[in-house]
C-alpha positions, 0 to 999 in steps of 0.5 A, a space after each residue: 371776162 379775164 380779170 379773175 387771172 389777173 393779181 392784183 398789184 400789192 398796193 391793191 385794195 385787195 392784198 389788204 391785211 383787213 381782206 386777208 384777215 375775213 377769208 377763213 370766214 367769208 371765202 376767196 373771193 369771186 371778183 368776176 361775181 362781184 363785177 358782174 352784180 355791181 354793174 347790174 346794180 349801176 346799169 339800174 341807177 344810170 336807168 334811174 338817174 336818166 328817168 329824173 332827167 328826162 320825166 322832169 324835164 322842162 317842168 316848172 319846179 314845185 308845180 302840180 305837173 312837177 310833183 305828179 312827174 317827181 312822185 311817179 319818178 318815185 315809184 320807178 324808182 323803188 320798184 328798180 331799187 327792189 328789183 335790185 336787192 331781190 336779185 341780190 340779196 346779201 348786203 344788199 338787202 342789208 341797204 334796203 333795210 337801213 333805208 327803209 327804217 332811216 327816215 325818221 328825222 329827214 322828211 322827204 327831203 330825205 328819203 321819198 315814201 315810196 322808196 320806204 314803203 317799197 324797201 320796208 319789206 325787206 326788213 323780215 320778207 327778203 326773197 328766201 332760198 327753196 329748204 333744199 338749199 338750206 340742207 347742207 347749212 342745217 346738217 351742221 348743228 341738226 339732224 334732219 334726216 332726208 327732209 324735205 322731201 321725207 319725214 322726220 323721224 325719232 332718230 331726227 332733232 327735230 320732229 317738226 319742221 316747216 319747210 316755209 320760212 317765217 322770216 327773211 332778211 339779209 343773211 338768213 331766214 327763219 325756219 319754225 321748228 317742235 324738237 323731239 320734247 316738244 319745245 318750239 323753236 326758230 332755226 335761223 340757217 345762214 344762205 348757203 352762197 352769202 359768204 361768197 357772195 359777200 367776200 366777192 362784193 367787198 372785193 370790188 368795192 375796196 377797187 371802187 373806193 380807191 378809185 372814189 378817192 380821187 373823184 370825190 374830193 379826196 374823201 376816204 371811203 376805203 375805211 367804211 368799207 374796211 369797217 363793214 367788212 369787220 362788222 359783217 363778219 361778226 354776224 356771220 358766226 350764229 355762236 356770236 350772235 347766241 352768246 350776244 343774246 344771252 348777255 342781252 337777257 342778263 343785263 336785261 333780266 330786271 326789266 322782265 317780263 315787260 322785256 323778254 328775249 328768247 333764249 339759246 338751245 346751244 347744242 343745236 346752234 352751229 356758226 350758220 345754224 342759231 337755234 331759239 326759244 320760237 316766239 308768237 303773237 309777235 308784232 311789229 314794233 312800228 304796228 301803231 294799228 296792229 298794237 291798237 287791235 291787239 288791247 296794247 296802250 301804243 304810247 306805254 309800247 314806245 315808251 318801253 321800247 324807248 327807256 330799254 333801248 337807252 338803259 342799254 346805250 347809257 348804262 351798259 354801253 351796249 349798241 344794238 346794231 339793227 333795231 329795225 322793225 324786222 328784229 324788234 317786236 311787241 306781244 300781249 301779256 297779262 299780269 293776271 289784273 285782266 289788263 292787257 300789257 306790252 312785252 317787248 321782244 328783241 330779235 337777232 343780235 348779231 352786231 353789238 357796238 361796244 362803247 366801253 373804248 375811250 368811254 365814250 359810254 361817259 362822255 355820251 352822258 354828259 354830252 345828252 346833259 350838256 345838249 339838253 341842258 343849252 350848255 354850250 361850252 360843253 357841247 363843244 368840248 364835248 362835241 370836238 372829241 366826238 367828231 372833230 371841228 364838225 360838232 356843230 352838227 351832232 346835236 342837230 342829228 341826235 334830235 332837232 330839239 338841241 338846234 338851240 344849244 349850238 351858237 348861230 341858229 338860222 331861221 330855216 334851222 328852227 323852223 326844221 326843229 319843230 317839225 322835227 327834220 334835218 334843217 337843209 343848211 345841212 348839206 351832204 358833204 356836212 354830213 360826208 365830212 361828219 360822218 368821217 370825223 365822227 372815226 375819230 372819237 373812239 368807239 363807234 359813234 357812226 354805229 350808235 347814230 345809225 341805232 338811235 335813227 333805227 330806234 328813232 323812226 320806230 318812236 315816230 311811227 308809234 307817236 311818241 313826242 321828241 320831248 319825251 323821247 329826249 326826256 327819257 334818255 336824258 334821265 338813263 343819261 344822268 344815272 349813266 353819268 354815274 360811271 357804273 354799270 350797276 346803278 340804282 334803278 331810279 332817279 331821285 325825285 330832284 333828278 326827276 324833276 330837272 330831266 322833265 324842268 329842262 327838256 319841257 322849257 327846252 321844247 317849248 322854246 323852239 315850239 315857240 319861236 318857230 312861229 315867227 320864224 317861219 313868218 319871218 321866212 314866208 317874208 322872205 320867200 315872197 321877197 325873193 319870188 317878186 324880185 325873180 318874178 321882175 327878172 320873168 323867172 321860172 325856175 327848173 330843177 337843176 341837177 335833178 341827178 342828185 335825187 337818186 
């Protein structure tokens, strides 16, 4: 209770320049508030840790009883995560969105299914605030009279404004409205207490980050917090989001009407209120069944999604930071020929990563090409620029098909690649080391990998083969390698044929070699089990807390 009266020492993270640079946006942190929220989270974490320890105690690994107990424990853990997220909102909702969307390519070894299912709702149906709590922020950009306690009249900006929000996410909730001229709009309004909560959470995270360095083999996680703080303050300025939306709409205008970005109403937009064109008939980009029911070709939707975001990355060097299912949608359009076609609708332009720094865009074009062509020398040289001595991990994180591009590929890595999973040989420590190394590779490679993970997850849900995703991105990498954002929109027949042949050969080699590798692994496992059986081995789960 006395922490707020103690001045932080000069060396404390709380006195860092980054914190004071963002105070104008976030406000002064309430350290008591941040500590309270963190302690509640830690209590739930410890409860789940103990749950895993106790429920698996004495059970034989991979037995029916073990799997049943583990699944039940996962469900309880997912409920605890959802409880904390609903309670704290803000940064915790962002974390839930990431967990729910990043599963593609990791399988259950990455994020168990119960967590995915439980946290998926936070992509667009997070807990919302009562309409009355949002009045102060709304009045910054709109005249709303006595709403929601009274009706809107002719002196108000709007003649309709729904009391219940259409959607709610980490930073804001969205209400449908109608302007006086009859135009339907979506009004995105920021949560009133959000800035204080985020400032408080980040202040505590900074303190924890400095302590973690002493407990984690010297890993310095402070840069993660500081980078996140920098990016989150950008997202809190809805005027910046409006400008990003207009730039994206301009760059993708040649794809109309297949791709659509809603128009901005600048006269009704402020730092905490964004008024945009309302789009109806939206279907989530990962809802394959919903797309089929609407008469759309699911694979056509997947190809449109893949090519659009590949163009943004490889041609323009702009990376949408949060392309999860709560921000990426399809709707039906008709060209007058009687056939239903998809229109990709892109929402939430609060944060983009720029790959222009240090020629990252051009280098990434060449790196993707090298991975597809299994050019080990180029992969090593460019990978070292991106990730230092841990460049061997980068191809595996981009696509399992790139497993053959490096040297010393193991049997387990080959089998995992054929199944579209991250190999067991990649440990958590490897990933942490890799992420830290990429920070020195120029621009925001972590942000790029984060975004590509989201898109891959959506494409997996739509059933797009990994080889099709890799080939689509290779074609845009070839275009982007020409070094200008004004490159021709079409590849030559020769380049298209080369891309098709190269990726087809790569995929064929993985699929051809994987069965033999799987058989060899199975034989090795049987021999090992036989040896363990002779010793009376009854394998038990050690360190169950690692599942948390």
